C-alpha angles and dihedrals in degrees: 000000000000127000121269116247093256090051091047088053091048091051092047092049092050092049091047092050090049091051092049090051090049094054092041088054091050090051092048090049090055090051090049090054091051092048090051091050091057093047101261094129097155092054091044092053091050091053090048089054088053092050090052091054089048089055092051092050091045089054091050093050090049090051091050089050090054091049089054089052090050091049094245092117117044129184107237124217112256 
């Protein structure tokens, strides 16, 4: 059986949030590389820690999106 419209929207929103985190992490990684190149190692390491946390959250959102697709997570009526 297909997903209801609210569940389709939930899945789409989760996937979109994961994609935004992914590209934000890529951008932060590029900044971290530049900071490292100019000798700001402490700041670069802090940004790398942030990008790692973005990756973890992105993975969780993607997993939630898959659970919505499988019907394990359902958007309830309010």
